[in-house]
TORTOR-495473 format. One record per residue (C-alpha): x, y, z. Coordinates in steps of 0.05 Angstrom, whole numbers, plus 5000, padded with zeros to 4 digits. Last residue first. Layout:
N
XYZ
...
% end
This chain:
445
493466436362
489066026313
495865886278
497765606349
491765216336
493264936265
500664746280
497264416358
492363986306
497163846251
501663476311
495263106331
493962876267
499462606237
502462326310
496161956314
496561626248
504661416263
501261246324
496960726294
490560816268
485460316247
489059766305
482059786330
485060106404
486560696356
479660706318
477560856398
482161376415
481961676364
473461646372
476261966456
478462596413
473262646381
470463386433
476663636431
475264126391
479664526334
484663976295
478763476301
475863556227
480263826183
486363296209
480062726215
479362886128
485662876111
487762286147
482761996095
485462296053
491261986061
486961296057
483261455998
490261585966
494260896004
486860605965
488660815898
495460665884
494859955902
489559895870
494160135810
498859695845
494159115841
492259235764
500159265743
500258575779
493758315736
496958515689
504058375687
500257515705
497257665641
503157885609
506957225655
501156725620
502756985559
509256885550
509056235564
503156075524
508356315484
513555855494
509455315500
508855425430
516455585394
516054745443
510754575410
514554775339
521354585361
517653815363
514653825301
521254115258
524453555290
518653045276
520053305196
526553235212
527252625236
522752455178
527052545115
532352175158
528251555158
527351855072
533951835072
534651275098
530650985036
533051174989
539450974996
541150384968
537550674903
542751214912
548850694915
544950304852
544351014816
552051074828
553950544822
551350414744
554251064724
560150904741
559050244699
556150724639
561751194654
567450634655
563450234594
564650934545
571750994557
573250304541
568750264479
571150994456
578950834461
576750114434
573850544373
579550904374
586250334376
580949914317
581150514270
588650554271
589549754271
586349824195
588750524177
595450074180
592349454146
588949974092
597750324088
600649734077
595649464020
597250053988
605349953983
603849263959
606448563997
610047993983
609647474025
616847244064
617846474086
618346304006
624546714013
627546913932
620046863907
617347163954
611146863971
604447123966
599947423986
592347293991
590147024045
592647704085
588248114041
582847624055
582947794123
584448484125
578448644079
575348084121
576948534178
574549244154
566848974143
567148874223
571649434225
565449844192
560149444237
563649694299
564350304270
556950384264
555750134332
560850714353
555851264326
550250774358
554450914425
556551564423
548551744428
548251454471
556051814506
552352424499
546452204553
551451934591
554652604601
546652974618
547252264687
555252464684
552753164711
546552964752
550952544788
555653084802
557753024883
551952474897
556951954926
560252374952
553652404999
553951555035
547951815088
549551535147
543851375198
541751725256
536151345291
528251355261
522951735305
516751665267
510351895249
506851475200
506151565129
499651545106
494751035074
493550924995
487450624963
485250984903
478351254883
480451994882
474452194918
474751614961
482051534974
481952344997
475952375048
479951715081
485952005079
484352765095
479552495151
485052095188
489252755183
485853165216
484952725267
491752685294
492253325281
485953615324
489753295381
496453385366
494254135379
489154005430
494853755478
499954345460
494454815470
490855175417
483855235433
485555845505
492056085474
487956335413
482356695447
478757295415
473157555476
466657355473
462657655549
467058355544
471458455586
473358005656
468857495673
470257045615
463556725586
466656555514
473656405477
474856495411
479556345356
478756605285
480456285218
484956365164
486055705131
491555645069
490054975030
496054574988
497254344922
504854014918
510754424886
507455064881
502455364835
496454944850
495055404918
487455244962
484755914993
481055785058
477656445094
473956775148
473556025184
471655995254
474455675314
472255515382
467454855356
474754575339
473053825307
467854085263
470454745252
476454245221
472153745195
468854315152
475154595134
477153825119
471453705064
473054255031
479853995028
477553394991
472853634945
478454094923
484653654920
480953444857
484554044817
491353674832
488653064788
486153494721
492653924736
496853254715
500852924766
508952834751
509953144815
504953044857
507552574892
516352674898
513753454923
509753114983
503452934992
497153295031
499154055061
494354475106
496855075128
493355355176
492456065197
490956495258
487357165277
488357855311
493757595363
494257725427
498958185478
500158685441
493058965433
492959485368
489458985316
485058695380
482559405392
481859415311
477158855300
473558975364
471759735335
468860305396
471059885454
469060315517
473360435572
475761215560
467661225561
467061125645
461260845656
460160105626
456659745630
453459785568
459359755538
459459135556
452658975524
454559235452
462258915460
457958265459
452758365423
458858475358
463657975375
462957345339
458557655281
461758315276
469757915281
467057525229
465858095182
472758345191
476357595191
472157625113
474758435090
481758205113
481457605070
478457865018
476857554947
471257294983
470456725042
471155925031
474755584987
476556014953
481055694872
488455814855
492355754803
487956264756
490856904809
495756914775
496157874799
502857764811
502658124890
495557934889
497057234909
490157144936
493956704994
498857194990
495757834989
491557705045
497157485088
500258115074
493158555097
493257995157
499058365175
496859035179
491958965204
495158745276
497458055313
497457325245
503057005276
508856835221
514157285273
521357065270
525157795288
529757855237
523858425213
521358495125
518059005105
520359515153
514959925200
516359615239
511459765290
508259075298
515558705306
519259195353
511859095410
513258305388
521058245404
519558835459
514558415498
520057745497
519257075453
518257235387
515756635360
508456815341
506056145299
502055975243
499555275250
501754825208
497154125197
503253675149
501853095119
506352565074
502752075032
503151235026
500650694984
499549934997
% end
């Protein structure tokens, strides 16, 4: 049973620090040295729009939109209204201060340094080698396969809604770009419904999603194409020593072999000529006449000598060319045998690299999740600092209130004493009040 590879990749914010993320967002350059392929801002979504829908080169014939319209940005904005508008209106109704109200949730998240505006998922079935010899009709059957995949994805991940899904046929293999919005419901702080990438896509949930999606994909593929393929098994493999030096200049040697095929045909013709020539030489030798003076010697003409010399030279040249061609053919056969023997090792190495990349992506996702958690804790600390500052000011105003009320008379001394006894005021507070009271009494005198 033949096997196909499958990959499902989620765009990921690989920036590790708040400074790095902020730089990536604020940078006016088209590229940045900080790796970041998550969709965090309106600007980044526009780049995805242009890439996925081939708006850079206007080559739209080799793409197929199976969900959404010709604008990923507008599709995402409309999805935001569908998912969050009711929650935004209800949230604003509860706010007494206008500066806390959210006028546009799409713009609000685009300007938020801590959350992604949308997510992109890329799905691919089969590698470059599988698709290399397939015609356009065969490739375009993947439309039915990928249409089923987006339905499967929304069923598996109920808190992820797809805004746009586009298939690319202009690269090494047909693959699907999905842009959507993950969301969480029942939030106690802020809007009841909010974007929530880190809540929807965790390491465990991604593993579960990938396992289910790959099984659904190969099943749909076999049904659409009426084939019986299986998926390549994920395996660790082991270290393999690949004899890379045997691959050096292989293509050049292959081209040289094609040239030698022509030379071989020419040599075959020369061989036929030599065979005819050898008959002539044999005939000359058979017809040599004994010398009259010595019967052991034979007489030969100059023309016959020249003809024999020409035969010898032609034989040497042809033999030399045959030897060179045969040597090269032997070398190429050795190369091809060696490559065949190592093809399994190469596949294992490729699988190990892919597994390593998957592990790296998982670790990067964990780091992102940890960074998000740190950001949330920093927010909480910031809010606690604000509350502490508020109560400090409140306490200061309370002390000032006591000073203003009690400095002119002693009739509240019992109240002050009770506050002290109840540990509401301490000695320092009493000193502040009493000192201020004494100063004011001196002023009145």
